[in-house]
N, CA, C, O and the ligand as a Tripos MOL2 file, in Angstrom:
@<TRIPOS>MOLECULE
protein
  265   263    67     0     0
PROTEIN
NO_CHARGES

@<TRIPOS>ATOM
      1 N           0.8480   -1.2000   -0.0300 N.3       1 MET1
      2 CA          0.0030    0.0130   -0.0360 C.3       1 MET1
      3 C           0.8850    1.2410   -0.0100 C.2       1 MET1
      4 O           1.7840    1.3750    0.8200 O.2       1 MET1
      5 N           0.6080    2.1130   -0.9220 N.am      2 PRO2
      6 CA          1.5000    3.3280   -0.9100 C.3       2 PRO2
      7 C           1.2890    4.2140    0.1850 C.2       2 PRO2
      8 O           0.1650    4.3550    0.6690 O.2       2 PRO2
      9 N           2.4060    4.8910    0.6590 N.am      3 LEU3
     10 CA          2.3690    5.6730    1.8060 C.3       3 LEU3
     11 C           1.7820    7.1120    1.4960 C.2       3 LEU3
     12 O           1.2430    7.8090    2.3560 O.2       3 LEU3
     13 N           1.9340    7.4470    0.2800 N.am      4 THR4
     14 CA          1.6000    8.8430   -0.0790 C.3       4 THR4
     15 C           0.7300    8.8780   -1.3500 C.2       4 THR4
     16 O           0.6370    7.9110   -2.1070 O.2       4 THR4
     17 N           0.1250   10.0010   -1.5280 N.am      5 GLY5
     18 CA         -0.6520   10.1900   -2.7080 C.3       5 GLY5
     19 C           0.2260   10.6570   -3.8490 C.2       5 GLY5
     20 O           1.4520   10.5860   -3.7560 O.2       5 GLY5
     21 N          -0.3950   11.1450   -4.9500 N.am      6 PRO6
     22 CA          0.3270   11.5940   -6.0840 C.3       6 PRO6
     23 C           1.2250   12.8010   -5.6700 C.2       6 PRO6
     24 O           0.8640   13.6290   -4.8330 O.2       6 PRO6
     25 N           2.3770   12.8360   -6.2940 N.am      7 ILE7
     26 CA          3.3300   13.9290   -6.0590 C.3       7 ILE7
     27 C           3.2090   14.9350   -7.2000 C.2       7 ILE7
     28 O           3.2360   14.5580   -8.3710 O.2       7 ILE7
     29 N           3.0780   16.1790   -6.8650 N.am      8 PRO8
     30 CA          2.9060   17.2240   -7.9030 C.3       8 PRO8
     31 C           3.9930   17.2030   -8.9600 C.2       8 PRO8
     32 O           3.7440   17.1320  -10.1630 O.2       8 PRO8
     33 N           5.1620   17.2660   -8.4660 N.am      9 GLU9
     34 CA          6.2440   17.3890   -9.4360 C.3       9 GLU9
     35 C           7.5700   17.0750   -8.7140 C.2       9 GLU9
     36 O           7.6040   17.0280   -7.4840 O.2       9 GLU9
     37 N           8.6290   16.8680   -9.4510 N.am     10 GLY10
     38 CA          9.8570   16.6520   -8.8400 C.3      10 GLY10
     39 C          10.0790   15.3890   -8.1520 C.2      10 GLY10
     40 O           9.2430   14.4890   -8.2290 O.2      10 GLY10
     41 N          11.2320   15.2560   -7.4380 N.am     11 ARG11
     42 CA         11.4720   14.0570   -6.6320 C.3      11 ARG11
     43 C          10.8910   14.2110   -5.2450 C.2      11 ARG11
     44 O          10.6030   15.3110   -4.7740 O.2      11 ARG11
     45 N          10.7240   13.0140   -4.5830 N.am     12 THR12
     46 CA         10.2900   13.1600   -3.2860 C.3      12 THR12
     47 C          11.3830   13.0500   -2.2990 C.2      12 THR12
     48 O          12.3570   12.3490   -2.5740 O.2      12 THR12
     49 N          11.3080   13.6850   -1.1650 N.am     13 PHE13
     50 CA         12.2910   13.6830   -0.1540 C.3      13 PHE13
     51 C          11.6170   13.6980    1.2560 C.2      13 PHE13
     52 O          10.6960   14.4720    1.5180 O.2      13 PHE13
     53 N          12.1020   12.8450    2.1030 N.am     14 PHE14
     54 CA         11.5470   12.9060    3.4200 C.3      14 PHE14
     55 C          12.5720   13.4750    4.4010 C.2      14 PHE14
     56 O          13.7380   13.0820    4.3800 O.2      14 PHE14
     57 N          12.1590   14.3550    5.2160 N.am     15 CYS15
     58 CA         12.9970   14.9130    6.2770 C.3      15 CYS15
     59 C          13.4900   13.7540    7.1720 C.2      15 CYS15
     60 O          12.6990   12.9810    7.7130 O.2      15 CYS15
     61 N          14.7970   13.6670    7.3020 N.am     16 PRO16
     62 CA         15.3540   12.5860    8.0930 C.3      16 PRO16
     63 C          15.0630   12.7760    9.6350 C.2      16 PRO16
     64 O          15.2600   11.8530   10.4270 O.2      16 PRO16
     65 N          14.6220   13.9190    9.9980 N.am     17 HIS17
     66 CA         14.4030   14.2000   11.4250 C.3      17 HIS17
     67 C          12.9070   13.9430   11.8550 C.2      17 HIS17
     68 O          12.6390   13.3360   12.8920 O.2      17 HIS17
     69 N          11.9940   14.4160   11.0400 N.am     18 CYS18
     70 CA         10.5980   14.3100   11.4160 C.3      18 CYS18
     71 C           9.7550   13.5810   10.4350 C.2      18 CYS18
     72 O           8.6270   13.2020   10.7500 O.2      18 CYS18
     73 N          10.2660   13.3690    9.2430 N.am     19 GLY19
     74 CA          9.5180   12.5590    8.2740 C.3      19 GLY19
     75 C           8.6690   13.3130    7.3700 C.2      19 GLY19
     76 O           7.9280   12.7070    6.5950 O.2      19 GLY19
     77 N           8.7120   14.6660    7.3990 N.am     20 ALA20
     78 CA          7.8890   15.4600    6.5590 C.3      20 ALA20
     79 C           8.1930   15.1540    5.0470 C.2      20 ALA20
     80 O           9.3360   14.8860    4.6780 O.2      20 ALA20
     81 N           7.2210   15.2010    4.2680 N.am     21 LEU21
     82 CA          7.3420   14.8940    2.8480 C.3      21 LEU21
     83 C           7.5560   16.1630    2.0380 C.2      21 LEU21
     84 O           6.7980   17.1240    2.1700 O.2      21 LEU21
     85 N           8.5750   16.1690    1.2110 N.am     22 TYR22
     86 CA          8.7880   17.2760    0.3350 C.3      22 TYR22
     87 C           8.8570   16.8620   -1.0670 C.2      22 TYR22
     88 O           9.2200   15.7140   -1.3240 O.2      22 TYR22
     89 N           8.5350   17.7090   -2.0330 N.am     23 SER23
     90 CA          8.9220   17.4700   -3.4210 C.3      23 SER23
     91 C          10.0750   18.3810   -3.6940 C.2      23 SER23
     92 O          10.1190   19.5140   -3.2150 O.2      23 SER23
     93 N          11.0380   17.8730   -4.4890 N.am     24 VAL24
     94 CA         12.3140   18.5160   -4.7650 C.3      24 VAL24
     95 C          12.4210   18.8780   -6.2130 C.2      24 VAL24
     96 O          12.3250   18.0000   -7.0710 O.2      24 VAL24
     97 N          12.6130   20.1160   -6.5170 N.am     25 THR25
     98 CA         12.9520   20.4780   -7.8700 C.3      25 THR25
     99 C          14.3140   21.1960   -7.8280 C.2      25 THR25
    100 O          14.7810   21.5790   -6.7550 O.2      25 THR25
    101 N          14.9480   21.3760   -9.0000 N.am     26 TYR26
    102 CA         16.2830   21.9230   -9.0040 C.3      26 TYR26
    103 C          16.2770   23.2010   -9.7740 C.2      26 TYR26
    104 O          15.5620   23.3220  -10.7680 O.2      26 TYR26
    105 N          17.0550   24.1620   -9.3440 N.am     27 SER27
    106 CA         17.2600   25.4040  -10.0650 C.3      27 SER27
    107 C          18.7080   25.7550  -10.1130 C.2      27 SER27
    108 O          19.4880   25.4640   -9.2070 O.2      27 SER27
    109 N          19.0420   26.3930  -11.2070 N.am     28 ARG28
    110 CA         20.4780   26.8700  -11.2160 C.3      28 ARG28
    111 C          20.5790   28.2790  -10.6200 C.2      28 ARG28
    112 O          21.6840   28.7990  -10.4610 O.2      28 ARG28
    113 N          19.4590   28.8930  -10.2950 N.am     29 LEU29
    114 CA         19.4560   30.1650   -9.6840 C.3      29 LEU29
    115 C          19.4000   30.1110   -8.2120 C.2      29 LEU29
    116 O          18.4200   29.6480   -7.6280 O.2      29 LEU29
    117 N          20.4470   30.5810   -7.5980 N.am     30 SER30
    118 CA         20.4380   30.5310   -6.1170 C.3      30 SER30
    119 C          19.7980   31.7810   -5.5130 C.2      30 SER30
    120 O          20.1770   32.9090   -5.8280 O.2      30 SER30
    121 N          18.8670   31.5610   -4.6800 N.am     31 LYS31
    122 CA         18.1060   32.7070   -4.1380 C.3      31 LYS31
    123 C          18.7450   33.1700   -2.7910 C.2      31 LYS31
    124 O          18.3760   34.2100   -2.2450 O.2      31 LYS31
    125 N          19.6810   32.3910   -2.2930 N.am     32 SER32
    126 CA         20.2200   32.7770   -0.9890 C.3      32 SER32
    127 C          21.6940   32.4250   -0.9760 C.2      32 SER32
    128 O          22.1590   31.6830   -1.8410 O.2      32 SER32
    129 N          22.4000   32.9210   -0.0550 N.am     33 ASP33
    130 CA         23.8180   32.6420    0.1080 C.3      33 ASP33
    131 C          24.0760   31.2780    0.7520 C.2      33 ASP33
    132 O          25.1650   30.7210    0.6170 O.2      33 ASP33
    133 N          23.0870   30.7530    1.4410 N.am     34 SER34
    134 CA         23.2660   29.4720    2.0940 C.3      34 SER34
    135 C          23.1270   28.3410    1.1720 C.2      34 SER34
    136 O          22.4920   28.4300    0.1220 O.2      34 SER34
    137 N          23.7300   27.2620    1.5710 N.am     35 ASN35
    138 CA         23.6210   26.0020    0.7860 C.3      35 ASN35
    139 C          23.1240   24.8800    1.6990 C.2      35 ASN35
    140 O          23.6180   23.7540    1.6530 O.2      35 ASN35
    141 N          22.1320   25.2190    2.5290 N.am     36 ILE36
    142 CA         21.5200   24.2390    3.3490 C.3      36 ILE36
    143 C          20.0410   24.3480    3.2180 C.2      36 ILE36
    144 O          19.4840   25.3910    2.8760 O.2      36 ILE36
    145 N          19.4210   23.2360    3.5020 N.am     37 ALA37
    146 CA         17.9510   23.2880    3.4240 C.3      37 ALA37
    147 C          17.4400   22.9180    4.8300 C.2      37 ALA37
    148 O          17.8070   21.8870    5.3930 O.2      37 ALA37
    149 N          16.5650   23.8150    5.3860 N.am     38 LYS38
    150 CA         15.9910   23.5920    6.6250 C.3      38 LYS38
    151 C          14.5820   23.0380    6.5340 C.2      38 LYS38
    152 O          13.8080   23.4830    5.6870 O.2      38 LYS38
    153 N          14.2440   22.1330    7.3340 N.am     39 CYS39
    154 CA         12.8780   21.5660    7.4290 C.3      39 CYS39
    155 C          11.9800   22.6750    8.0060 C.2      39 CYS39
    156 O          12.3050   23.2330    9.0540 O.2      39 CYS39
    157 N          10.8530   23.0080    7.3390 N.am     40 VAL40
    158 CA          9.9330   24.0630    7.8940 C.3      40 VAL40
    159 C           9.0780   23.4670    8.9990 C.2      40 VAL40
    160 O           8.3930   24.2200    9.6920 O.2      40 VAL40
    161 N           9.0810   22.1340    9.2030 N.am     41 VAL41
    162 CA          8.3510   21.5240   10.2400 C.3      41 VAL41
    163 C           9.1390   21.4650   11.5200 C.2      41 VAL41
    164 O           8.6750   21.9480   12.5520 O.2      41 VAL41
    165 N          10.3240   20.8830   11.4820 N.am     42 CYS42
    166 CA         11.1080   20.6850   12.7280 C.3      42 CYS42
    167 C          12.2530   21.5880   12.7760 C.2      42 CYS42
    168 O          12.9920   21.5610   13.7600 O.2      42 CYS42
    169 N          12.4860   22.4520   11.7220 N.am     43 LEU43
    170 CA         13.4410   23.4710   11.7490 C.3      43 LEU43
    171 C          14.9110   22.9800   11.8690 C.2      43 LEU43
    172 O          15.8090   23.7480   12.2140 O.2      43 LEU43
    173 N          15.1180   21.7110   11.5810 N.am     44 GLN44
    174 CA         16.4460   21.1690   11.5330 C.3      44 GLN44
    175 C          16.9970   21.1430   10.0810 C.2      44 GLN44
    176 O          16.2410   21.1570    9.1100 O.2      44 GLN44
    177 N          18.2900   21.1070    9.9840 N.am     45 ILE45
    178 CA         18.9270   21.0400    8.6620 C.3      45 ILE45
    179 C          18.6990   19.6200    8.0860 C.2      45 ILE45
    180 O          19.0860   18.6140    8.6810 O.2      45 ILE45
    181 N          18.0700   19.5900    6.9340 N.am     46 MET46
    182 CA         17.7960   18.3650    6.2420 C.3      46 MET46
    183 C          18.9700   17.8400    5.4000 C.2      46 MET46
    184 O          19.3400   16.6660    5.4180 O.2      46 MET46
    185 N          19.5370   18.8450    4.6410 N.am     47 THR47
    186 CA         20.6270   18.4880    3.8120 C.3      47 THR47
    187 C          21.3530   19.6430    3.4480 C.2      47 THR47
    188 O          20.8620   20.7530    3.6550 O.2      47 THR47
    189 N          22.5690   19.4980    2.8810 N.am     48 SER48
    190 CA         23.3510   20.5650    2.3000 C.3      48 SER48
    191 C          23.9350   20.1230    1.0170 C.2      48 SER48
    192 O          23.9850   18.9290    0.7210 O.2      48 SER48
    193 N          24.3900   21.0850    0.2300 N.am     49 TRP49
    194 CA         24.9240   20.7610   -1.0350 C.3      49 TRP49
    195 C          26.0620   21.6870   -1.4420 C.2      49 TRP49
    196 O          26.2370   22.7670   -0.8790 O.2      49 TRP49
    197 N          26.7820   21.2710   -2.3700 N.am     50 ASP50
    198 CA         27.9220   22.0910   -2.8660 C.3      50 ASP50
    199 C          27.9190   21.9770   -4.4080 C.2      50 ASP50
    200 O          28.7110   21.2310   -4.9840 O.2      50 ASP50
    201 N          27.0690   22.6840   -5.0190 N.am     51 SER51
    202 CA         26.7970   22.5580   -6.4400 C.3      51 SER51
    203 C          26.0890   23.7600   -7.0000 C.2      51 SER51
    204 O          25.5190   24.5700   -6.2690 O.2      51 SER51
    205 N          26.1340   23.8630   -8.3090 N.am     52 THR52
    206 CA         25.3850   25.0110   -8.9180 C.3      52 THR52
    207 C          23.8860   24.6580   -9.0790 C.2      52 THR52
    208 O          23.0430   25.5180   -9.3320 O.2      52 THR52
    209 N          23.6040   23.3640   -8.9210 N.am     53 LYS53
    210 CA         22.2110   22.9400   -8.9280 C.3      53 LYS53
    211 C          21.6000   23.0390   -7.5210 C.2      53 LYS53
    212 O          21.9350   22.2790   -6.6130 O.2      53 LYS53
    213 N          20.6860   24.0150   -7.3860 N.am     54 VAL54
    214 CA         20.2220   24.3010   -6.0810 C.3      54 VAL54
    215 C          18.9070   23.5820   -5.8960 C.2      54 VAL54
    216 O          17.9710   23.8890   -6.6350 O.2      54 VAL54
    217 N          18.7580   22.6540   -4.9760 N.am     55 PRO55
    218 CA         17.5000   21.9710   -4.7850 C.3      55 PRO55
    219 C          16.4850   22.9250   -4.0440 C.2      55 PRO55
    220 O          16.8580   23.7000   -3.1630 O.2      55 PRO55
    221 N          15.2580   22.8210   -4.4370 N.am     56 ILE56
    222 CA         14.1710   23.6220   -3.8300 C.3      56 ILE56
    223 C          13.2110   22.6820   -3.2290 C.2      56 ILE56
    224 O          12.6400   21.8350   -3.9160 O.2      56 ILE56
    225 N          13.0090   22.8150   -1.9040 N.am     57 TYR57
    226 CA         12.1870   21.8400   -1.2410 C.3      57 TYR57
    227 C          10.8350   22.4970   -0.9730 C.2      57 TYR57
    228 O          10.7180   23.5750   -0.3920 O.2      57 TYR57
    229 N           9.8130   21.7600   -1.4450 N.am     58 LYS58
    230 CA          8.4590   22.2700   -1.2130 C.3      58 LYS58
    231 C           7.7420   21.2760   -0.3690 C.2      58 LYS58
    232 O           7.6790   20.0980   -0.7200 O.2      58 LYS58
    233 N           7.1970   21.7100    0.7370 N.am     59 LEU59
    234 CA          6.5020   20.8450    1.6920 C.3      59 LEU59
    235 C           5.2450   20.3470    1.0510 C.2      59 LEU59
    236 O           4.4160   21.1170    0.5660 O.2      59 LEU59
    237 N           5.1130   19.0180    1.0580 N.am     60 VAL60
    238 CA          3.9210   18.3760    0.5530 C.3      60 VAL60
    239 C           2.9560   17.9220    1.6940 C.2      60 VAL60
    240 O           1.7440   18.1360    1.6650 O.2      60 VAL60
    241 N           3.5940   17.2920    2.6740 N.am     61 GLN61
    242 CA          2.7820   16.6860    3.7120 C.3      61 GLN61
    243 C           3.5440   16.6660    5.0010 C.2      61 GLN61
    244 O           4.6840   16.2060    5.0600 O.2      61 GLN61
    245 N           2.9110   17.1670    6.0350 N.am     62 ARG62
    246 CA          3.5640   17.1450    7.3650 C.3      62 ARG62
    247 C           3.4370   15.7220    7.9750 C.2      62 ARG62
    248 O           2.4910   14.9910    7.6840 O.2      62 ARG62
    249 N           4.4160   15.3590    8.8250 N.am     63 PRO63
    250 CA          4.2960   14.1010    9.5090 C.3      63 PRO63
    251 C           3.1200   14.0000   10.3670 C.2      63 PRO63
    252 O           2.6280   15.0200   10.8490 O.2      63 PRO63
    253 N           2.6230   12.8170   10.5960 N.am     64 ASP64
    254 CA          1.3490   12.6610   11.3470 C.3      64 ASP64
    255 C           1.4610   13.1030   12.7160 C.2      64 ASP64
    256 O           0.4610   13.5520   13.2770 O.2      64 ASP64
    257 N           2.6290   13.0210   13.3480 N.am     65 ASP65
    258 CA          2.7530   13.3320   14.7840 C.3      65 ASP65
    259 C           3.2830   14.7610   14.9260 C.2      65 ASP65
    260 O           3.7300   15.1110   16.0180 O.2      65 ASP65
    261 N           3.2630   15.5780   13.9280 N.am     66 ALA66
    262 CA          3.6310   16.9600   14.1080 C.3      66 ALA66
    263 C           2.5430   17.8080   14.7580 C.2      66 ALA66
    264 O           2.7360   19.0060   14.9660 O.2      66 ALA66
    265 ZN         11.6360   17.8570    9.6200 Zn       67 ZN67
@<TRIPOS>BOND
     1     1     2 1
     2     2     3 1
     3     3     4 2
     4     3     5 am
     5     5     6 1
     6     6     7 1
     7     7     8 2
     8     7     9 am
     9     9    10 1
    10    10    11 1
    11    11    12 2
    12    11    13 am
    13    13    14 1
    14    14    15 1
    15    15    16 2
    16    15    17 am
    17    17    18 1
    18    18    19 1
    19    19    20 2
    20    19    21 am
    21    21    22 1
    22    22    23 1
    23    23    24 2
    24    23    25 am
    25    25    26 1
    26    26    27 1
    27    27    28 2
    28    27    29 am
    29    29    30 1
    30    30    31 1
    31    31    32 2
    32    31    33 am
    33    33    34 1
    34    34    35 1
    35    35    36 2
    36    35    37 am
    37    37    38 1
    38    38    39 1
    39    39    40 2
    40    39    41 am
    41    41    42 1
    42    42    43 1
    43    43    44 2
    44    43    45 am
    45    45    46 1
    46    46    47 1
    47    47    48 2
    48    47    49 am
    49    49    50 1
    50    50    51 1
    51    51    52 2
    52    51    53 am
    53    53    54 1
    54    54    55 1
    55    55    56 2
    56    55    57 am
    57    57    58 1
    58    58    59 1
    59    59    60 2
    60    59    61 am
    61    61    62 1
    62    62    63 1
    63    63    64 2
    64    63    65 am
    65    65    66 1
    66    66    67 1
    67    67    68 2
    68    67    69 am
    69    69    70 1
    70    70    71 1
    71    71    72 2
    72    71    73 am
    73    73    74 1
    74    74    75 1
    75    75    76 2
    76    75    77 am
    77    77    78 1
    78    78    79 1
    79    79    80 2
    80    79    81 am
    81    81    82 1
    82    82    83 1
    83    83    84 2
    84    83    85 am
    85    85    86 1
    86    86    87 1
    87    87    88 2
    88    87    89 am
    89    89    90 1
    90    90    91 1
    91    91    92 2
    92    91    93 am
    93    93    94 1
    94    94    95 1
    95    95    96 2
    96    95    97 am
    97    97    98 1
    98    98    99 1
    99    99   100 2
   100    99   101 am
   101   101   102 1
   102   102   103 1
   103   103   104 2
   104   103   105 am
   105   105   106 1
   106   106   107 1
   107   107   108 2
   108   107   109 am
   109   109   110 1
   110   110   111 1
   111   111   112 2
   112   111   113 am
   113   113   114 1
   114   114   115 1
   115   115   116 2
   116   115   117 am
   117   117   118 1
   118   118   119 1
   119   119   120 2
   120   119   121 am
   121   121   122 1
   122   122   123 1
   123   123   124 2
   124   123   125 am
   125   125   126 1
   126   126   127 1
   127   127   128 2
   128   127   129 am
   129   129   130 1
   130   130   131 1
   131   131   132 2
   132   131   133 am
   133   133   134 1
   134   134   135 1
   135   135   136 2
   136   135   137 am
   137   137   138 1
   138   138   139 1
   139   139   140 2
   140   139   141 am
   141   141   142 1
   142   142   143 1
   143   143   144 2
   144   143   145 am
   145   145   146 1
   146   146   147 1
   147   147   148 2
   148   147   149 am
   149   149   150 1
   150   150   151 1
   151   151   152 2
   152   151   153 am
   153   153   154 1
   154   154   155 1
   155   155   156 2
   156   155   157 am
   157   157   158 1
   158   158   159 1
   159   159   160 2
   160   159   161 am
   161   161   162 1
   162   162   163 1
   163   163   164 2
   164   163   165 am
   165   165   166 1
   166   166   167 1
   167   167   168 2
   168   167   169 am
   169   169   170 1
   170   170   171 1
   171   171   172 2
   172   171   173 am
   173   173   174 1
   174   174   175 1
   175   175   176 2
   176   175   177 am
   177   177   178 1
   178   178   179 1
   179   179   180 2
   180   179   181 am
   181   181   182 1
   182   182   183 1
   183   183   184 2
   184   183   185 am
   185   185   186 1
   186   186   187 1
   187   187   188 2
   188   187   189 am
   189   189   190 1
   190   190   191 1
   191   191   192 2
   192   191   193 am
   193   193   194 1
   194   194   195 1
   195   195   196 2
   196   195   197 am
   197   197   198 1
   198   198   199 1
   199   199   200 2
   200   199   201 am
   201   201   202 1
   202   202   203 1
   203   203   204 2
   204   203   205 am
   205   205   206 1
   206   206   207 1
   207   207   208 2
   208   207   209 am
   209   209   210 1
   210   210   211 1
   211   211   212 2
   212   211   213 am
   213   213   214 1
   214   214   215 1
   215   215   216 2
   216   215   217 am
   217   217   218 1
   218   218   219 1
   219   219   220 2
   220   219   221 am
   221   221   222 1
   222   222   223 1
   223   223   224 2
   224   223   225 am
   225   225   226 1
   226   226   227 1
   227   227   228 2
   228   227   229 am
   229   229   230 1
   230   230   231 1
   231   231   232 2
   232   231   233 am
   233   233   234 1
   234   234   235 1
   235   235   236 2
   236   235   237 am
   237   237   238 1
   238   238   239 1
   239   239   240 2
   240   239   241 am
   241   241   242 1
   242   242   243 1
   243   243   244 2
   244   243   245 am
   245   245   246 1
   246   246   247 1
   247   247   248 2
   248   247   249 am
   249   249   250 1
   250   250   251 1
   251   251   252 2
   252   251   253 am
   253   253   254 1
   254   254   255 1
   255   255   256 2
   256   255   257 am
   257   257   258 1
   258   258   259 1
   259   259   260 2
   260   259   261 am
   261   261   262 1
   262   262   263 1
   263   263   264 2
@<TRIPOS>SUBSTRUCTURE
     1 MET1         2 RESIDUE 1 A MET
     2 PRO2         6 RESIDUE 1 A PRO
     3 LEU3        10 RESIDUE 1 A LEU
     4 THR4        14 RESIDUE 1 A THR
     5 GLY5        18 RESIDUE 1 A GLY
     6 PRO6        22 RESIDUE 1 A PRO
     7 ILE7        26 RESIDUE 1 A ILE
     8 PRO8        30 RESIDUE 1 A PRO
     9 GLU9        34 RESIDUE 1 A GLU
    10 GLY10       38 RESIDUE 1 A GLY
    11 ARG11       42 RESIDUE 1 A ARG
    12 THR12       46 RESIDUE 1 A THR
    13 PHE13       50 RESIDUE 1 A PHE
    14 PHE14       54 RESIDUE 1 A PHE
    15 CYS15       58 RESIDUE 1 A CYS
    16 PRO16       62 RESIDUE 1 A PRO
    17 HIS17       66 RESIDUE 1 A HIS
    18 CYS18       70 RESIDUE 1 A CYS
    19 GLY19       74 RESIDUE 1 A GLY
    20 ALA20       78 RESIDUE 1 A ALA
    21 LEU21       82 RESIDUE 1 A LEU
    22 TYR22       86 RESIDUE 1 A TYR
    23 SER23       90 RESIDUE 1 A SER
    24 VAL24       94 RESIDUE 1 A VAL
    25 THR25       98 RESIDUE 1 A THR
    26 TYR26      102 RESIDUE 1 A TYR
    27 SER27      106 RESIDUE 1 A SER
    28 ARG28      110 RESIDUE 1 A ARG
    29 LEU29      114 RESIDUE 1 A LEU
    30 SER30      118 RESIDUE 1 A SER
    31 LYS31      122 RESIDUE 1 A LYS
    32 SER32      126 RESIDUE 1 A SER
    33 ASP33      130 RESIDUE 1 A ASP
    34 SER34      134 RESIDUE 1 A SER
    35 ASN35      138 RESIDUE 1 A ASN
    36 ILE36      142 RESIDUE 1 A ILE
    37 ALA37      146 RESIDUE 1 A ALA
    38 LYS38      150 RESIDUE 1 A LYS
    39 CYS39      154 RESIDUE 1 A CYS
    40 VAL40      158 RESIDUE 1 A VAL
    41 VAL41      162 RESIDUE 1 A VAL
    42 CYS42      166 RESIDUE 1 A CYS
    43 LEU43      170 RESIDUE 1 A LEU
    44 GLN44      174 RESIDUE 1 A GLN
    45 ILE45      178 RESIDUE 1 A ILE
    46 MET46      182 RESIDUE 1 A MET
    47 THR47      186 RESIDUE 1 A THR
    48 SER48      190 RESIDUE 1 A SER
    49 TRP49      194 RESIDUE 1 A TRP
    50 ASP50      198 RESIDUE 1 A ASP
    51 SER51      202 RESIDUE 1 A SER
    52 THR52      206 RESIDUE 1 A THR
    53 LYS53      210 RESIDUE 1 A LYS
    54 VAL54      214 RESIDUE 1 A VAL
    55 PRO55      218 RESIDUE 1 A PRO
    56 ILE56      222 RESIDUE 1 A ILE
    57 TYR57      226 RESIDUE 1 A TYR
    58 LYS58      230 RESIDUE 1 A LYS
    59 LEU59      234 RESIDUE 1 A LEU
    60 VAL60      238 RESIDUE 1 A VAL
    61 GLN61      242 RESIDUE 1 A GLN
    62 ARG62      246 RESIDUE 1 A ARG
    63 PRO63      250 RESIDUE 1 A PRO
    64 ASP64      254 RESIDUE 1 A ASP
    65 ASP65      258 RESIDUE 1 A ASP
    66 ALA66      262 RESIDUE 1 A ALA
    67 ZN67       265 GROUP 0 **** ****
């Protein structure tokens, strides 16, 4: 049984801390100086990168216990 419904676009990513579901798209345009992504649910750093491809995380679903 699938855990989630249809994903709008991009790849899926689960926050390793709280399990929030994100869809990830990539952009070559960096909107900020930082190269880390913070979870908007648990506010912890989910991932970082060192690349010109900047991942953009869009929250799809909050974890059940949030
Ligand atoms: Zn989280």
